[in-house]
Structure formats: structure tokens, C-alpha cells
N, C-alpha and C positions, 0 to 999 in steps of 0.2 A: 401828158398833153392836155389835161383838164385842170380847171381852176376850182379848188374846193375851199370853201370858207367855213371854218368851225369856230363858233362863238357862243358864249352863254347868252341867254335872253337879256340878262342884265347889261352885258357889254354892248349888245346890239342897240338897246335903248339908250345907252350912253352915247354911242356913235350918232344915233338919230337926233338926240337932244342937242349935242354939240353942233351938228350940221344944220339943223332946222332953227334952233332957238338962239344960238350964240352968233350965228352968221360968220363963222370963222372962214377964212379964205385959204386955209391950209390945203395944199395939194394932196397930202397924205390923208387928211380927213375926207376930202372929196372922193378919193379913190376908195377908201373904206366904205363910204356910203354907197357908191356905185356898185361895188362888189356884192352888196346885199341883194341887188337885183340881177346882176349880170353873171355871177359865178355859175359854173356848170352845176355845182352842188352846194347848197347851203345847209349846214347842220346847225340847228338851233338847240343848244343844250340847256337843260334845266328851265324849260318854260314854266312860268308860275313863280319864279323866285324874284322877278322884277316887281317894282311897285306898279300897280295897275291903276290907270285913270283914263280919262277920255283920250288924252294924247297917246298913251301906249296902245290902247285898243285900236285907235285909228291908224297908227303907224305900223303895227303888226299886221293889221288887216291889209294895208297897202302892200307890204312886202309879200305876204302870202298870196294875195289875190293876183298881183302882178306876175309873180313867178308861175302861178297856175295858168294864167292866160298865155304866157310865153313858153309854156312847157319846160320850165326849169325845174330840176329835181331838188327835193328837200327831204330832210330827216329832222324830226322834232323829238327830243327826249323830254320827259316830264315825270314827276312823281304824282301828278294830279290824276284823279279819276275823271271819267267822262262827265259826271255830274259837276265836279269842281270846275272843269273847263267851262261848262255852260254857265255856272254861277259867276265866275270871275270875268269872262270875256264876253264881248257883245255877241248877239245872236248871228250877226253877219260873219264874224270871225269864226265862231264855233261851228257854224254850218259848213264853212269851207274845210275846216279841220276834219269834221266827221264825214263829209262827203268825198274828200279827195285823198285821205290818208288811210293806210291799213294799220290798225292798232295791233301791237304785239306786246305781250306782257313777258317780262324777263324774270326768271326765278334764280335764286342762288344767293350766296353770301355777298355782302357788300365788300368789295375789294379794298375799300378805304380802311376798313376795320382790320384787314389782314396785315397791314404794314406795321 
């Protein structure tokens, strides 16, 4: 009974770019954009693999901050260290990540190498 959206950070920024910059009026694109804010759980996979610039920093901040304000759940996976997050993303975005998320380090073999 819950809506879960699982996307890579690259795909999320592609959705944002299509929605904001190309002014597409596609119903599917509008629904994808709205789910970034309204889904019960948003899982952002591979944060740091997207090209970062002012647009990406602003839009990621908007999603994360809006979801925090509205008490929407999020999971973010990344291979970045806390220092790399601070170096790559704006202080506004990184402070939200450091202040609102619990960091967990996972150990073990990369399952992609097991195939």
C-alpha cells in the first residue's frame, strides 16, 4: 500500500532536466517528476555518479529538503566518503545529508563481480 521510487541519481537528474529544461508536457514525465517528491519512500542509488553542477546541486537540494520538511522517507546509497560529499555538493545539500541521515557502511564482496 506504499509507493516506493527507486532510481539512480543519474536517472533522477535526467527526469529533472527533461521536466525543467525541455518543458515537455508528457503526463508520464510529470508523474515521474511528482513522484520524486510525493512517493512514500525515495531510494536514490549511486549518488555521485551524476554530473554535478549548479543545476544538479539545486535540484537535489530541492528534492531532499522538500522530502525532509514533509517527513517523506529516503534512502541514499553512494560510494562517496563524507569528505567527497562535502567537496562535490553544496554546503546546503551536504548539511541536510549529514544532519538527517544515518550513515551505514556495508562490507563484503561486490555481488556484481560474483556473476
